[in-house]
C-alpha positions as CSV (number, residue, x, y, z in Angstrom):
1,M,-14.5,-2.5,15.5
2,I,-12.5,-4.3,13.0
3,F,-9.6,-2.8,10.2
4,D,-8.0,-3.5,7.0
5,I,-3.8,-3.0,7.6
6,K,-2.8,-1.2,4.8
7,V,0.6,-1.3,5.5
8,P,2.1,-3.8,7.6
9,I,2.8,-3.1,11.6
10,L,6.8,-3.7,11.1
11,G,7.9,-7.3,12.2
12,F,4.1,-8.8,12.1
13,E,3.7,-8.4,8.6
14,Q,1.2,-11.5,8.8
15,I,-1.1,-9.2,10.4
16,K,-4.0,-8.5,8.0
17,K,-7.0,-7.5,10.2
18,V,-6.9,-5.9,13.6
19,E,-10.0,-5.4,16.2
20,L,-10.2,-2.1,18.3
21,S,-11.1,-2.7,22.3
22,K,-11.0,1.0,23.6
23,I,-10.2,0.4,27.7
24,D,-10.4,3.8,28.6
25,D,-9.3,7.4,27.3
26,F,-5.9,6.2,27.8
27,F,-5.5,2.9,26.5
28,T,-6.8,0.6,23.4
29,E,-5.8,-3.1,23.1
30,L,-5.3,-4.2,19.3
31,K,-5.7,-7.8,18.8
32,S,-5.0,-9.5,15.5
33,C,-7.9,-11.3,13.9
34,D,-4.9,-13.3,12.2
35,D,-3.1,-15.0,15.2
36,E,-2.5,-14.2,18.7
37,T,-0.4,-11.2,18.6
38,K,-1.9,-8.6,20.7
39,F,-0.5,-4.9,21.6
40,M,-1.5,-2.2,23.9
41,L,-2.2,0.7,22.5
42,I,-1.6,4.8,23.8
43,N,-3.4,7.8,23.0
44,P,-0.6,9.9,22.5
45,F,-2.5,13.3,22.5
46,M,-3.1,12.0,26.5
47,L,0.3,12.3,27.5
48,R,2.0,14.8,25.3
49,D,1.6,17.8,22.9
50,Y,1.5,15.6,19.4
51,D,1.6,17.2,16.3
52,I,2.5,15.1,13.2
53,T,2.6,15.4,9.8
54,I,1.2,12.2,7.7
55,P,2.7,11.6,4.3
56,D,0.3,12.1,1.5
57,F,1.5,8.6,0.6
58,F,-0.4,7.5,3.6
59,K,-3.1,9.7,3.1
60,N,-4.1,8.3,-0.1
61,L,-3.6,4.7,1.2
62,L,-5.9,5.0,3.9
63,E,-8.4,7.8,1.9
64,L,-8.1,10.2,4.6
65,K,-10.0,13.0,3.3
66,K,-10.5,16.3,5.7
67,D,-13.7,15.4,7.4
68,S,-12.6,11.9,7.5
69,N,-12.7,10.3,11.3
70,M,-9.4,9.9,12.1
71,L,-7.8,7.8,15.3
72,V,-4.2,8.0,16.0
73,L,-2.5,5.8,18.4
74,N,1.0,4.4,19.6
75,I,2.2,1.4,20.5
76,M,2.9,0.9,23.8
77,I,5.9,-1.7,25.6
78,V,4.1,-2.5,28.9
79,S,6.3,-3.2,31.6
80,K,5.9,-3.4,35.7
81,P,5.9,-0.9,37.3
82,I,3.7,1.1,34.9
83,E,6.3,4.1,35.2
84,T,9.2,1.7,33.1
85,S,7.1,1.0,29.9
86,V,7.9,2.5,26.8
87,V,5.8,4.1,24.2
88,N,6.5,4.5,20.1
89,F,6.2,8.3,19.0
90,L,7.7,7.8,15.9
91,A,5.6,5.3,14.3
92,P,2.0,5.3,15.2
93,L,-0.8,3.6,13.5
94,V,-3.1,5.9,11.9
95,F,-7.0,4.5,11.6
96,N,-9.6,5.6,8.9
97,I,-12.6,4.9,11.1
98,D,-15.0,5.9,8.1
99,E,-13.1,3.6,6.0
100,K,-12.1,0.9,8.8
101,S,-8.5,1.1,6.9
102,A,-5.3,1.3,9.3
103,A,-1.4,1.7,8.8
104,Q,1.7,1.9,10.8
105,V,2.6,5.4,9.8
106,L,6.3,6.0,9.6
107,L,7.7,9.4,11.2
108,D,10.3,11.2,9.0
109,S,12.7,11.9,11.8
110,S,14.1,15.0,10.7
111,K,10.6,16.7,10.6
112,H,9.6,15.4,14.1
113,K,13.0,15.3,15.9
114,D,11.0,15.2,19.5
115,Y,9.6,12.1,19.3
116,G,11.5,8.7,19.9
117,L,11.2,5.2,19.4
118,L,11.2,3.7,22.9
119,E,10.5,7.3,25.2
120,N,9.9,6.1,28.8
121,I,6.1,6.7,30.3
122,S,7.5,8.4,33.3
123,N,8.5,11.6,31.1
124,Y,5.2,12.2,30.4
125,I,3.0,10.8,33.7
126,K,3.2,12.9,36.9
């Protein structure tokens, strides 16, 4: 599925369109349609309680409504062994499936104190 990026992914402002390919319930590959950039994304809800508040700015930009089909994934920096990989829980990628739009949402760290930028995945896998 291809999505238009409405707010750039930090450090990758050249990416305007991305393609998502689901690998399994945990992992999804994000591939840029504009260059060779790829990210491994992870479903945060499979790892931990992940209750986020999406700011109104992003809701409006992505045209998110109460009944919108929304997907929230987090960028993961994959390392070997996998237990040393890290996840960015503070800046999720939010996808509006219905509108085929996406944005990296920067959460307010004062409201989401339990989420870090580079959390070790070994804290969540058993």
